[in-house]
KEKE-600097 format. One record per residue (C-alpha): residue number from 1; residue in one letter; x, y, z. Coordinates in steps of 0.1 Angstrom, whole numbers, plus 5000, padded with zeros to 4 digits. Layout:
// residues N
+-----+----+------+-------+------+
!   i ! aa ! east ! north !   up !
+-----+----+------+-------+------+
! NUM !  A !    X !     Y !    Z !
...
+-----+----+------+-------+------+
//
This chain:
// residues 86
+-----+----+------+-------+------+
!   i ! aa ! east ! north !   up !
+-----+----+------+-------+------+
!   1 !  M ! 9188 !  5188 ! 9012 !
!   2 !  G ! 9166 !  5162 ! 8988 !
!   3 !  S ! 9162 !  5163 ! 8951 !
!   4 !  V ! 9135 !  5156 ! 8927 !
!   5 !  T ! 9141 !  5146 ! 8891 !
!   6 !  V ! 9116 !  5162 ! 8867 !
!   7 !  E ! 9116 !  5153 ! 8832 !
!   8 !  L ! 9107 !  5179 ! 8805 !
!   9 !  D ! 9102 !  5176 ! 8768 !
!  10 !  E ! 9123 !  5190 ! 8741 !
!  11 !  P ! 9107 !  5216 ! 8733 !
!  12 !  L ! 9103 !  5231 ! 8769 !
!  13 !  A ! 9140 !  5224 ! 8779 !
!  14 !  A ! 9151 !  5244 ! 8749 !
!  15 !  V ! 9126 !  5274 ! 8758 !
!  16 !  L ! 9142 !  5271 ! 8795 !
!  17 !  A ! 9175 !  5275 ! 8774 !
!  18 !  Q ! 9166 !  5309 ! 8762 !
!  19 !  L ! 9169 !  5320 ! 8799 !
!  20 !  D ! 9209 !  5316 ! 8799 !
!  21 !  R ! 9207 !  5299 ! 8832 !
!  22 !  P ! 9214 !  5268 ! 8844 !
!  23 !  L ! 9186 !  5245 ! 8840 !
!  24 !  D ! 9182 !  5238 ! 8877 !
!  25 !  A ! 9187 !  5273 ! 8889 !
!  26 !  A ! 9159 !  5285 ! 8857 !
!  27 !  V ! 9135 !  5257 ! 8870 !
!  28 !  R ! 9141 !  5268 ! 8912 !
!  29 !  E ! 9136 !  5306 ! 8902 !
!  30 !  L ! 9105 !  5298 ! 8880 !
!  31 !  L ! 9088 !  5277 ! 8910 !
!  32 !  V ! 9095 !  5298 ! 8936 !
!  33 !  L ! 9083 !  5327 ! 8917 !
!  34 !  E ! 9048 !  5310 ! 8909 !
!  35 !  L ! 9044 !  5301 ! 8945 !
!  36 !  Y ! 9050 !  5337 ! 8956 !
!  37 !  R ! 9027 !  5348 ! 8930 !
!  38 !  R ! 8998 !  5322 ! 8943 !
!  39 !  A ! 9009 !  5337 ! 8976 !
!  40 !  V ! 9019 !  5303 ! 8987 !
!  41 !  I ! 9048 !  5314 ! 9001 !
!  42 !  S ! 9060 !  5350 ! 9018 !
!  43 !  S ! 9087 !  5373 ! 8999 !
!  44 !  G ! 9107 !  5363 ! 9026 !
!  45 !  K ! 9107 !  5329 ! 9022 !
!  46 !  A ! 9108 !  5331 ! 8987 !
!  47 !  A ! 9141 !  5352 ! 8988 !
!  48 !  E ! 9156 !  5326 ! 9014 !
!  49 !  L ! 9146 !  5298 ! 8989 !
!  50 !  L ! 9164 !  5321 ! 8966 !
!  51 !  G ! 9194 !  5328 ! 8985 !
!  52 !  M ! 9190 !  5365 ! 8982 !
!  53 !  P ! 9178 !  5391 ! 9006 !
!  54 !  K ! 9143 !  5404 ! 9013 !
!  55 !  E ! 9147 !  5432 ! 8992 !
!  56 !  E ! 9168 !  5422 ! 8962 !
!  57 !  F ! 9137 !  5396 ! 8959 !
!  58 !  I ! 9111 !  5423 ! 8960 !
!  59 !  K ! 9131 !  5440 ! 8932 !
!  60 !  F ! 9136 !  5409 ! 8912 !
!  61 !  S ! 9101 !  5400 ! 8912 !
!  62 !  G ! 9090 !  5434 ! 8903 !
!  63 !  R ! 9110 !  5433 ! 8874 !
!  64 !  L ! 9094 !  5403 ! 8863 !
!  65 !  G ! 9059 !  5415 ! 8870 !
!  66 !  V ! 9052 !  5402 ! 8900 !
!  67 !  P ! 9034 !  5429 ! 8925 !
!  68 !  F ! 9049 !  5429 ! 8960 !
!  69 !  F ! 9014 !  5448 ! 8970 !
!  70 !  R ! 8985 !  5428 ! 8963 !
!  71 !  M ! 8950 !  5450 ! 8963 !
!  72 !  S ! 8918 !  5449 ! 8942 !
!  73 !  D ! 8913 !  5483 ! 8927 !
!  74 !  E ! 8890 !  5488 ! 8955 !
!  75 !  Q ! 8912 !  5485 ! 8981 !
!  76 !  L ! 8938 !  5509 ! 8966 !
!  77 !  D ! 8912 !  5532 ! 8958 !
!  78 !  A ! 8903 !  5531 ! 8998 !
!  79 !  E ! 8938 !  5536 ! 9008 !
!  80 !  V ! 8945 !  5564 ! 8990 !
!  81 !  E ! 8915 !  5582 ! 8999 !
!  82 !  R ! 8922 !  5575 ! 9038 !
!  83 !  L ! 8958 !  5586 ! 9032 !
!  84 !  R ! 8940 !  5618 ! 9016 !
!  85 !  S ! 8918 !  5626 ! 9048 !
!  86 !  P ! 8927 !  5648 ! 9074 !
+-----+----+------+-------+------+
//
């Protein structure tokens, strides 16, 4: 596996230190979550990159405010209406 060195200024490093995680793990987690949030990678790929089962990743990302389902209000309303129709 390759590696990349990223220079962080002290204020950002201090904020990341508040996560109570090793800096490399915190940065990896944040990068993967952001790629998933932007729909660049799937939940399965995100889980793989973080070394956890997909179900665990879905719960983990949800706790951090990153939704698993991505629907607009209109799409959600249409889906609810479809499910209510006989």
